C-alpha positions, 0 to 999 in steps of 0.5 A: 821149512826154514831153520828158524821154524825147525828150531821153533817146532823143536822147542814147542815139541820139547815143551809139550813133553815136559822139557824146558828149553833155555837160551843163555849166553855161555861164557866163551872162556868156559864154554869149550866145545859145548853149545848146550845140552840136557840137565835138570834144573830144580827137578825139571829136565831142561835143555840149555842152549848157548844163545850165541851158537849157530842155528844149526848147532841149536837144532842138532843139540835139541833134536839129539836130546829129544831123540834120546828121550824117546820123543820121536815115538810120540810124534815128530812132524815129517819136516823134522824127522830125519830122512831114512836111507833108502834100501836098494831094491832087489831084482830077484 
């Protein structure tokens, strides 16, 4: 799956669970190292992402917000789920 498709699926997932997603251009003088995050706008949980942030940063921020809100337990398509580290099999 292409990164732009991953972002689109994450946005869709967020919106299905009641989290709005906005893409705003942040002022580079005040942005600092933040490229977005979760806030509440007029009572609605909203993820605001810097429109000029890299695609990878947008995906990482949105995925982190969804994970912290427990969205993974609802349903995350296999292509979006983090791969789990494999355990070494014991030979005994």
